[in-house]
Biopython code that builds the backbone (N, CA, C, O; Angstrom):
import numpy as np
from Bio.PDB.StructureBuilder import StructureBuilder

atoms = [
    (1, "MET", "N", (20.974, 20.261, 2.205)),
    (1, "MET", "CA", (20.618, 18.948, 1.699)),
    (1, "MET", "C", (21.960, 18.099, 1.377)),
    (1, "MET", "O", (22.781, 18.440, 0.526)),
    (2, "LYS", "N", (22.048, 17.038, 2.118)),
    (2, "LYS", "CA", (23.267, 16.183, 1.892)),
    (2, "LYS", "C", (23.250, 15.403, 0.604)),
    (2, "LYS", "O", (22.254, 14.763, 0.268)),
    (3, "THR", "N", (24.276, 15.452, -0.071)),
    (3, "THR", "CA", (24.651, 14.594, -1.332)),
    (3, "THR", "C", (25.249, 13.378, -1.068)),
    (3, "THR", "O", (26.224, 13.272, -0.323)),
    (4, "THR", "N", (24.759, 12.525, -1.593)),
    (4, "THR", "CA", (25.473, 11.060, -1.580)),
    (4, "THR", "C", (25.470, 10.577, -3.064)),
    (4, "THR", "O", (24.503, 10.516, -3.823)),
    (5, "ILE", "N", (26.871, 10.221, -3.325)),
    (5, "ILE", "CA", (27.143, 9.481, -4.447)),
    (5, "ILE", "C", (27.164, 7.990, -4.350)),
    (5, "ILE", "O", (27.701, 7.298, -3.486)),
    (6, "LYS", "N", (26.336, 7.553, -5.617)),
    (6, "LYS", "CA", (26.229, 6.027, -5.643)),
    (6, "LYS", "C", (26.375, 5.573, -7.089)),
    (6, "LYS", "O", (25.895, 6.255, -7.994)),
    (7, "ILE", "N", (27.043, 4.404, -7.333)),
    (7, "ILE", "CA", (27.254, 4.002, -8.659)),
    (7, "ILE", "C", (26.180, 2.968, -9.178)),
    (7, "ILE", "O", (25.719, 2.086, -8.454)),
    (8, "LEU", "N", (25.845, 3.143, -10.420)),
    (8, "LEU", "CA", (24.728, 2.447, -10.818)),
    (8, "LEU", "C", (25.301, 1.042, -11.368)),
    (8, "LEU", "O", (26.151, 0.954, -12.254)),
    (9, "GLY", "N", (24.676, -0.079, -10.674)),
    (9, "GLY", "CA", (24.987, -1.478, -10.919)),
    (9, "GLY", "C", (24.924, -1.937, -12.523)),
    (9, "GLY", "O", (24.239, -1.262, -13.292)),
    (10, "LYS", "N", (25.556, -2.943, -12.941)),
    (10, "LYS", "CA", (25.432, -3.540, -14.050)),
    (10, "LYS", "C", (24.195, -3.838, -14.519)),
    (10, "LYS", "O", (24.133, -3.828, -15.748)),
    (11, "ARG", "N", (23.009, -4.147, -13.846)),
    (11, "ARG", "CA", (21.835, -4.391, -14.091)),
    (11, "ARG", "C", (20.908, -2.935, -14.282)),
    (11, "ARG", "O", (19.762, -2.845, -14.721)),
    (12, "GLY", "N", (21.686, -1.997, -13.866)),
    (12, "GLY", "CA", (20.638, -0.685, -13.809)),
    (12, "GLY", "C", (20.250, -0.479, -12.479)),
    (12, "GLY", "O", (19.592, 0.542, -12.282)),
    (13, "ARG", "N", (20.488, -1.173, -11.548)),
    (13, "ARG", "CA", (20.137, -1.050, -10.124)),
    (13, "ARG", "C", (20.750, 0.117, -9.317)),
    (13, "ARG", "O", (21.851, 0.509, -9.704)),
    (14, "ILE", "N", (20.217, 0.700, -8.298)),
    (14, "ILE", "CA", (20.936, 1.478, -7.352)),
    (14, "ILE", "C", (20.005, 1.159, -6.124)),
    (14, "ILE", "O", (18.905, 0.606, -6.131)),
    (15, "THR", "N", (20.832, 1.718, -4.927)),
    (15, "THR", "CA", (20.105, 1.556, -3.596)),
    (15, "THR", "C", (19.792, 2.896, -3.005)),
    (15, "THR", "O", (20.706, 3.688, -2.775)),
    (16, "ILE", "N", (18.627, 3.168, -2.766)),
    (16, "ILE", "CA", (18.297, 4.535, -2.204)),
    (16, "ILE", "C", (19.077, 4.467, -0.858)),
    (16, "ILE", "O", (18.912, 3.450, -0.185)),
    (17, "PRO", "N", (19.992, 5.537, -0.344)),
    (17, "PRO", "CA", (20.534, 5.566, 0.848)),
    (17, "PRO", "C", (19.466, 5.299, 2.073)),
    (17, "PRO", "O", (18.311, 5.725, 2.042)),
    (18, "GLN", "N", (20.009, 4.550, 3.130)),
    (18, "GLN", "CA", (19.187, 4.507, 4.260)),
    (18, "GLN", "C", (18.599, 5.664, 4.983)),
    (18, "GLN", "O", (17.528, 5.647, 5.590)),
    (19, "ASP", "N", (19.369, 6.620, 4.861)),
    (19, "ASP", "CA", (19.026, 7.999, 5.812)),
    (19, "ASP", "C", (17.785, 8.648, 4.906)),
    (19, "ASP", "O", (16.791, 9.176, 5.402)),
    (20, "ILE", "N", (18.000, 8.525, 3.708)),
    (20, "ILE", "CA", (17.082, 9.240, 2.643)),
    (20, "ILE", "C", (15.546, 8.515, 2.799)),
    (20, "ILE", "O", (14.479, 9.127, 2.857)),
    (21, "ARG", "N", (15.746, 6.961, 2.854)),
    (21, "ARG", "CA", (14.536, 6.198, 2.927)),
    (21, "ARG", "C", (13.688, 6.565, 4.178)),
    (21, "ARG", "O", (12.461, 6.655, 4.225)),
    (22, "ARG", "N", (14.650, 6.774, 5.254)),
    (22, "ARG", "CA", (14.197, 7.075, 6.606)),
    (22, "ARG", "C", (13.454, 8.387, 6.500)),
    (22, "ARG", "O", (12.307, 8.476, 6.937)),
    (23, "GLU", "N", (14.075, 9.412, 5.930)),
    (23, "GLU", "CA", (13.490, 10.708, 5.980)),
    (23, "GLU", "C", (12.282, 10.887, 5.119)),
    (23, "GLU", "O", (11.404, 11.705, 5.393)),
    (24, "LEU", "N", (12.252, 10.042, 3.989)),
    (24, "LEU", "CA", (11.010, 10.075, 3.237)),
    (24, "LEU", "C", (9.831, 8.974, 3.552)),
    (24, "LEU", "O", (8.778, 8.926, 2.917)),
    (25, "GLY", "N", (10.178, 8.095, 4.636)),
    (25, "GLY", "CA", (9.192, 7.010, 5.014)),
    (25, "GLY", "C", (9.027, 6.103, 4.182)),
    (25, "GLY", "O", (7.936, 5.540, 4.093)),
    (26, "LEU", "N", (10.122, 5.758, 3.365)),
    (26, "LEU", "CA", (9.993, 4.562, 2.383)),
    (26, "LEU", "C", (10.187, 3.366, 3.034)),
    (26, "LEU", "O", (11.051, 3.247, 3.902)),
    (27, "VAL", "N", (9.445, 2.448, 2.688)),
    (27, "VAL", "CA", (9.492, 1.047, 3.208)),
    (27, "VAL", "C", (9.257, 0.132, 2.015)),
    (27, "VAL", "O", (8.553, 0.415, 1.045)),
    (28, "TYR", "N", (10.053, -1.206, 2.236)),
    (28, "TYR", "CA", (9.760, -2.300, 1.370)),
    (28, "TYR", "C", (8.298, -2.395, 0.866)),
    (28, "TYR", "O", (7.347, -2.346, 1.646)),
    (29, "GLY", "N", (8.152, -2.543, -0.578)),
    (29, "GLY", "CA", (6.778, -2.698, -1.127)),
    (29, "GLY", "C", (6.307, -1.201, -1.502)),
    (29, "GLY", "O", (5.291, -1.156, -2.195)),
    (30, "ASP", "N", (6.782, -0.206, -1.213)),
    (30, "ASP", "CA", (6.533, 1.094, -1.682)),
    (30, "ASP", "C", (6.639, 1.062, -3.222)),
    (30, "ASP", "O", (7.457, 0.364, -3.822)),
    (31, "ILE", "N", (5.694, 1.921, -3.838)),
    (31, "ILE", "CA", (5.530, 1.902, -5.295)),
    (31, "ILE", "C", (6.197, 3.412, -5.506)),
    (31, "ILE", "O", (5.853, 4.449, -4.939)),
    (32, "LEU", "N", (7.202, 3.239, -6.440)),
    (32, "LEU", "CA", (7.885, 4.835, -6.822)),
    (32, "LEU", "C", (7.732, 4.897, -8.267)),
    (32, "LEU", "O", (7.771, 3.881, -8.962)),
    (33, "SER", "N", (7.549, 6.137, -8.763)),
    (33, "SER", "CA", (7.713, 6.384, -9.969)),
    (33, "SER", "C", (9.031, 7.416, -10.287)),
    (33, "SER", "O", (9.455, 8.218, -9.454)),
    (34, "PHE", "N", (9.529, 7.261, -11.487)),
    (34, "PHE", "CA", (10.521, 8.121, -11.992)),
    (34, "PHE", "C", (10.333, 8.935, -13.063)),
    (34, "PHE", "O", (9.832, 8.435, -14.070)),
    (35, "ALA", "N", (10.658, 10.195, -13.058)),
    (35, "ALA", "CA", (10.550, 10.975, -14.208)),
    (35, "ALA", "C", (11.907, 11.742, -14.530)),
    (35, "ALA", "O", (12.713, 11.956, -13.624)),
    (36, "SER", "N", (12.092, 12.063, -15.552)),
    (36, "SER", "CA", (13.585, 12.723, -15.945)),
    (36, "SER", "C", (13.224, 14.026, -16.749)),
    (36, "SER", "O", (12.177, 14.087, -17.394)),
    (37, "ASP", "N", (14.068, 15.007, -16.695)),
    (37, "ASP", "CA", (14.026, 16.224, -17.440)),
    (37, "ASP", "C", (15.297, 15.944, -18.419)),
    (37, "ASP", "O", (15.667, 16.872, -19.139)),
    (38, "GLY", "N", (15.846, 14.934, -18.461)),
    (38, "GLY", "CA", (17.116, 14.733, -19.404)),
    (38, "GLY", "C", (18.576, 15.005, -18.438)),
    (38, "GLY", "O", (19.697, 14.572, -18.706)),
    (39, "GLU", "N", (18.228, 15.756, -17.384)),
    (39, "GLU", "CA", (19.592, 15.860, -16.444)),
    (39, "GLU", "C", (19.335, 15.474, -15.130)),
    (39, "GLU", "O", (20.318, 15.403, -14.394)),
    (40, "SER", "N", (18.188, 15.194, -14.643)),
    (40, "SER", "CA", (17.927, 14.820, -13.330)),
    (40, "SER", "C", (16.744, 13.966, -13.149)),
    (40, "SER", "O", (15.873, 13.977, -14.019)),
    (41, "VAL", "N", (16.639, 13.306, -12.218)),
    (41, "VAL", "CA", (15.544, 12.418, -11.985)),
    (41, "VAL", "C", (14.784, 12.654, -10.808)),
    (41, "VAL", "O", (15.335, 12.755, -9.713)),
    (42, "ASN", "N", (13.263, 12.770, -10.995)),
    (42, "ASN", "CA", (12.535, 12.968, -9.771)),
    (42, "ASN", "C", (11.790, 11.703, -9.434)),
    (42, "ASN", "O", (11.216, 11.008, -10.272)),
    (43, "ILE", "N", (11.843, 11.453, -8.118)),
    (43, "ILE", "CA", (11.473, 10.146, -7.708)),
    (43, "ILE", "C", (10.082, 10.315, -6.731)),
    (43, "ILE", "O", (10.271, 10.935, -5.684)),
    (44, "ARG", "N", (8.992, 9.919, -6.935)),
    (44, "ARG", "CA", (7.815, 9.890, -6.017)),
    (44, "ARG", "C", (7.350, 8.754, -5.755)),
    (44, "ARG", "O", (7.509, 7.777, -6.486)),
    (45, "ARG", "N", (6.694, 8.755, -4.634)),
    (45, "ARG", "CA", (5.769, 7.592, -4.200)),
    (45, "ARG", "C", (4.577, 7.816, -4.834)),
    (45, "ARG", "O", (4.169, 8.958, -5.048)),
    (46, "VAL", "N", (3.895, 6.684, -5.201)),
    (46, "VAL", "CA", (2.725, 6.676, -5.928)),
    (46, "VAL", "C", (1.619, 6.021, -5.278)),
    (46, "VAL", "O", (1.945, 5.080, -4.555)),
    (47, "LYS", "N", (0.410, 6.284, -5.357)),
    (47, "LYS", "CA", (-0.784, 5.504, -4.921)),
    (47, "LYS", "C", (-0.821, 3.942, -5.360)),
    (47, "LYS", "O", (-0.484, 3.563, -6.481)),
    (48, "ILE", "N", (-1.230, 3.175, -4.431)),
    (48, "ILE", "CA", (-1.361, 1.855, -4.898)),
    (48, "ILE", "C", (-2.652, 1.600, -6.019)),
    (48, "ILE", "O", (-2.657, 0.874, -7.012)),
    (49, "CYS", "N", (-3.612, 2.380, -5.532)),
    (49, "CYS", "CA", (-4.783, 2.169, -6.626)),
    (49, "CYS", "C", (-4.802, 3.279, -7.603)),
    (49, "CYS", "O", (-5.124, 4.397, -7.204)),
    (50, "ARG", "N", (-4.480, 3.080, -8.885)),
    (50, "ARG", "CA", (-4.757, 4.091, -9.984)),
    (50, "ARG", "C", (-6.159, 4.417, -10.336)),
    (50, "ARG", "O", (-6.387, 5.371, -11.079)),
    (51, "GLU", "N", (-7.211, 3.612, -9.801)),
    (51, "GLU", "CA", (-8.511, 3.958, -10.318)),
    (51, "GLU", "C", (-9.237, 4.527, -9.094)),
    (51, "GLU", "O", (-10.428, 4.822, -9.194)),
    (52, "CYS", "N", (-8.568, 4.696, -7.937)),
    (52, "CYS", "CA", (-9.306, 5.178, -6.870)),
    (52, "CYS", "C", (-9.869, 6.615, -7.038)),
    (52, "CYS", "O", (-9.271, 7.419, -7.754)),
    (53, "VAL", "N", (-11.018, 6.949, -6.383)),
    (53, "VAL", "CA", (-11.550, 8.167, -6.495)),
    (53, "VAL", "C", (-11.450, 8.833, -5.054)),
    (53, "VAL", "O", (-11.505, 8.017, -4.134)),
    (54, "SER", "N", (-11.316, 10.145, -4.696)),
    (54, "SER", "CA", (-11.269, 10.594, -3.354)),
    (54, "SER", "C", (-12.611, 10.534, -2.996)),
    (54, "SER", "O", (-13.510, 10.764, -3.805)),
    (55, "VAL", "N", (-12.851, 10.158, -1.521)),
    (55, "VAL", "CA", (-13.845, 9.998, -0.919)),
    (55, "VAL", "C", (-14.094, 11.107, 0.012)),
    (55, "VAL", "O", (-13.194, 11.242, 0.841)),
    (56, "PRO", "N", (-15.205, 12.054, 0.116)),
    (56, "PRO", "CA", (-15.451, 13.078, 0.863)),
    (56, "PRO", "C", (-15.413, 12.616, 2.322)),
    (56, "PRO", "O", (-15.883, 11.550, 2.719)),
    (57, "LYS", "N", (-14.780, 13.567, 3.099)),
    (57, "LYS", "CA", (-14.659, 13.429, 4.436)),
    (57, "LYS", "C", (-15.921, 13.043, 5.207)),
    (57, "LYS", "O", (-15.917, 12.265, 6.161)),
    (58, "ASP", "N", (-16.989, 13.647, 4.716)),
    (58, "ASP", "CA", (-18.275, 13.154, 5.606)),
    (58, "ASP", "C", (-19.204, 12.097, 4.800)),
    (58, "ASP", "O", (-20.430, 12.040, 4.891)),
    (59, "SER", "N", (-18.319, 11.211, 3.932)),
    (59, "SER", "CA", (-18.951, 10.104, 3.525)),
    (59, "SER", "C", (-19.005, 8.797, 4.620)),
    (59, "SER", "O", (-18.224, 8.510, 5.527)),
    (60, "THR", "N", (-20.056, 8.232, 4.230)),
    (60, "THR", "CA", (-20.331, 6.947, 5.228)),
    (60, "THR", "C", (-19.739, 5.629, 4.655)),
    (60, "THR", "O", (-19.943, 4.521, 5.151)),
    (61, "LYS", "N", (-18.959, 5.882, 3.517)),
    (61, "LYS", "CA", (-18.201, 4.738, 3.130)),
    (61, "LYS", "C", (-17.285, 4.008, 4.007)),
    (61, "LYS", "O", (-16.487, 4.662, 4.679)),
    (62, "GLU", "N", (-17.302, 2.865, 4.075)),
    (62, "GLU", "CA", (-16.295, 2.253, 5.311)),
    (62, "GLU", "C", (-15.226, 1.824, 4.342)),
    (62, "GLU", "O", (-15.362, 1.765, 3.120)),
    (63, "LEU", "N", (-13.869, 1.458, 5.212)),
    (63, "LEU", "CA", (-12.682, 1.253, 4.620)),
    (63, "LEU", "C", (-12.855, -0.264, 3.913)),
    (63, "LEU", "O", (-12.254, -0.534, 2.873)),
    (64, "TYR", "N", (-13.545, -1.012, 4.438)),
    (64, "TYR", "CA", (-13.868, -2.601, 3.882)),
    (64, "TYR", "C", (-14.595, -2.282, 2.704)),
    (64, "TYR", "O", (-14.244, -2.912, 1.706)),
    (65, "ASP", "N", (-15.534, -1.450, 2.563)),
    (65, "ASP", "CA", (-16.482, -1.281, 1.180)),
    (65, "ASP", "C", (-15.528, -0.890, 0.078)),
    (65, "ASP", "O", (-15.663, -1.303, -1.073)),
    (66, "PHE", "N", (-14.558, -0.078, 0.465)),
    (66, "PHE", "CA", (-13.481, 0.526, -0.383)),
    (66, "PHE", "C", (-12.549, -0.681, -0.844)),
    (66, "PHE", "O", (-12.256, -0.848, -2.028)),
    (67, "LEU", "N", (-12.167, -1.393, 0.038)),
    (67, "LEU", "CA", (-11.201, -2.384, -0.489)),
    (67, "LEU", "C", (-11.952, -3.647, -1.166)),
    (67, "LEU", "O", (-11.382, -4.356, -1.996)),
    (68, "ASP", "N", (-13.147, -3.842, -0.782)),
    (68, "ASP", "CA", (-14.057, -4.883, -1.584)),
    (68, "ASP", "C", (-14.308, -4.574, -2.986)),
    (68, "ASP", "O", (-14.568, -5.461, -3.798)),
    (69, "GLU", "N", (-14.233, -3.278, -3.308)),
    (69, "GLU", "CA", (-14.404, -2.651, -4.710)),
    (69, "GLU", "C", (-13.347, -2.819, -5.447)),
    (69, "GLU", "O", (-13.514, -2.874, -6.666)),
    (70, "LEU", "N", (-11.866, -2.955, -4.838)),
    (70, "LEU", "CA", (-10.739, -2.904, -5.698)),
    (70, "LEU", "C", (-10.760, -4.039, -6.717)),
    (70, "LEU", "O", (-11.448, -5.032, -6.482)),
    (71, "PRO", "N", (-9.976, -3.935, -7.937)),
    (71, "PRO", "CA", (-9.904, -4.878, -8.742)),
    (71, "PRO", "C", (-8.727, -5.869, -8.084)),
    (71, "PRO", "O", (-7.844, -5.430, -7.348)),
    (72, "PRO", "N", (-8.861, -7.366, -8.489)),
    (72, "PRO", "CA", (-7.841, -8.242, -7.818)),
    (72, "PRO", "C", (-6.629, -7.806, -7.672)),
    (72, "PRO", "O", (-6.051, -7.962, -6.596)),
    (73, "ASP", "N", (-6.064, -7.212, -8.680)),
    (73, "ASP", "CA", (-4.620, -7.076, -8.920)),
    (73, "ASP", "C", (-4.358, -5.872, -7.701)),
    (73, "ASP", "O", (-3.403, -6.040, -6.943)),
    (74, "GLU", "N", (-5.092, -4.859, -7.567)),
    (74, "GLU", "CA", (-4.974, -3.721, -6.641)),
    (74, "GLU", "C", (-5.225, -4.294, -5.181)),
    (74, "GLU", "O", (-4.602, -3.860, -4.212)),
    (75, "MET", "N", (-6.096, -5.209, -5.096)),
    (75, "MET", "CA", (-6.168, -5.855, -3.754)),
    (75, "MET", "C", (-5.068, -6.637, -3.259)),
    (75, "MET", "O", (-4.714, -6.673, -2.081)),
    (76, "ARG", "N", (-4.532, -7.277, -4.240)),
    (76, "ARG", "CA", (-3.018, -7.942, -4.003)),
    (76, "ARG", "C", (-2.090, -6.976, -3.535)),
    (76, "ARG", "O", (-1.370, -7.218, -2.566)),
    (77, "LYS", "N", (-2.050, -5.822, -4.194)),
    (77, "LYS", "CA", (-1.045, -4.887, -3.936)),
    (77, "LYS", "C", (-1.237, -4.172, -2.528)),
    (77, "LYS", "O", (-0.329, -3.791, -1.789)),
    (78, "ALA", "N", (-2.699, -4.062, -2.296)),
    (78, "ALA", "CA", (-2.898, -3.397, -1.034)),
    (78, "ALA", "C", (-2.568, -4.417, 0.076)),
    (78, "ALA", "O", (-2.087, -4.023, 1.139)),
    (79, "LEU", "N", (-2.785, -5.545, -0.125)),
    (79, "LEU", "CA", (-2.622, -6.505, 0.962)),
    (79, "LEU", "C", (-1.045, -6.658, 1.195)),
    (79, "LEU", "O", (-0.580, -6.784, 2.327)),
    (80, "LEU", "N", (-0.289, -6.640, 0.082)),
    (80, "LEU", "CA", (1.361, -6.765, 0.351)),
    (80, "LEU", "C", (1.846, -5.564, 1.000)),
    (80, "LEU", "O", (2.652, -5.660, 1.925)),
    (81, "HIS", "N", (1.390, -4.345, 0.562)),
    (81, "HIS", "CA", (1.765, -3.164, 0.957)),
    (81, "HIS", "C", (1.482, -3.086, 2.556)),
    (81, "HIS", "O", (2.423, -2.879, 3.321)),
    (82, "LEU", "N", (0.144, -3.261, 3.039)),
    (82, "LEU", "CA", (-0.269, -3.339, 4.284)),
    (82, "LEU", "C", (0.288, -4.351, 5.143)),
    (82, "LEU", "O", (0.421, -4.054, 6.331)),
    (83, "THR", "N", (0.638, -5.499, 4.749)),
    (83, "THR", "CA", (1.411, -6.473, 5.502)),
    (83, "THR", "C", (2.872, -6.140, 5.773)),
    (83, "THR", "O", (3.428, -6.459, 6.824)),
    (84, "VAL", "N", (3.500, -5.448, 4.726)),
    (84, "VAL", "CA", (4.852, -5.081, 4.942)),
    (84, "VAL", "C", (4.963, -3.901, 6.085)),
    (84, "VAL", "O", (5.782, -3.855, 7.003)),
    (85, "ARG", "N", (3.913, -2.953, 5.781)),
    (85, "ARG", "CA", (3.907, -1.788, 6.617)),
    (85, "ARG", "C", (3.631, -2.079, 8.077)),
    (85, "ARG", "O", (4.210, -1.506, 9.000)),
    (86, "TRP", "N", (2.527, -3.190, 8.247)),
    (86, "TRP", "CA", (2.246, -3.388, 9.667)),
    (86, "TRP", "C", (3.526, -4.163, 10.195)),
    (86, "TRP", "O", (3.958, -3.748, 11.270)),
    (87, "ALA", "N", (4.152, -5.146, 9.653)),
    (87, "ALA", "CA", (5.288, -5.742, 9.961)),
    (87, "ALA", "C", (6.465, -4.892, 10.577)),
    (87, "ALA", "O", (7.139, -5.176, 11.567)),
    (88, "SER", "N", (6.557, -3.789, 9.769)),
    (88, "SER", "CA", (7.662, -2.969, 9.945)),
    (88, "SER", "C", (7.413, -2.099, 11.172)),
    (88, "SER", "O", (8.324, -1.752, 11.924)),
    (89, "LEU", "N", (6.046, -1.742, 11.350)),
    (89, "LEU", "CA", (5.624, -1.088, 12.629)),
    (89, "LEU", "C", (5.701, -1.962, 13.931)),
    (89, "LEU", "O", (5.780, -1.520, 15.077)),
    (90, "GLN", "N", (5.670, -3.125, 13.596)),
    (90, "GLN", "CA", (5.935, -4.220, 14.784)),
    (90, "GLN", "C", (7.271, -4.555, 14.963)),
    (90, "GLN", "O", (7.579, -5.385, 15.819)),
    (91, "GLY", "N", (8.229, -3.931, 14.157)),
    (91, "GLY", "CA", (9.530, -4.344, 14.266)),
    (91, "GLY", "C", (10.005, -5.540, 13.697)),
    (91, "GLY", "O", (11.107, -5.996, 14.003)),
    (92, "GLY", "N", (9.175, -6.134, 12.809)),
    (92, "GLY", "CA", (9.547, -7.444, 12.359)),
    (92, "GLY", "C", (10.230, -7.437, 10.921)),
    (92, "GLY", "O", (10.767, -8.473, 10.532)),
    (93, "VAL", "N", (10.225, -6.289, 10.113)),
    (93, "VAL", "CA", (10.753, -6.163, 8.771)),
    (93, "VAL", "C", (11.904, -5.002, 8.864)),
    (93, "VAL", "O", (11.575, -3.866, 9.206)),
    (94, "ALA", "N", (12.987, -5.255, 8.614)),
    (94, "ALA", "CA", (14.254, -4.195, 8.086)),
    (94, "ALA", "C", (13.713, -3.542, 7.020)),
    (94, "ALA", "O", (12.946, -4.098, 6.234)),
    (95, "SER", "N", (14.096, -2.266, 6.923)),
    (95, "SER", "CA", (13.915, -1.381, 5.691)),
    (95, "SER", "C", (14.937, -2.083, 4.532)),
    (95, "SER", "O", (15.990, -2.628, 4.865)),
    (96, "ALA", "N", (14.510, -1.997, 3.220)),
    (96, "ALA", "CA", (15.123, -2.470, 2.181)),
    (96, "ALA", "C", (16.134, -1.851, 1.746)),
    (96, "ALA", "O", (16.740, -2.273, 0.761)),
]
sb = StructureBuilder()
sb.init_structure("model")
sb.init_model(0)
sb.init_chain("A")
sb.init_seg("    ")
for serial, (resi, resn, name, xyz) in enumerate(atoms, 1):
    if name == "N":
        sb.init_residue(resn, " ", resi, " ")
    sb.init_atom(name, np.array(xyz, "f"), 0.0, 1.0, " ", f" {name:<3s}", serial, name[0])
structure = sb.get_structure()
């Protein structure tokens, strides 16, 4: 595992190195959670929809039905995420 040293900015910001973003598949608009044990920080990508329930694989529920049932704020998050993801797959958006 490669170690990279970064300096925390005066506003508390830090950039995740590009090679790590690529390795993890992180793209602009991804939602991340941070947890600390007092000595280290664990960063995870989280689901857009906090209220989602898993749908059985044999379910006939369509993607559009699922999206239509999202609350407006979750619809907006899904739209932004998918727009950025689609654009990055088309080569139109550089990684943040």
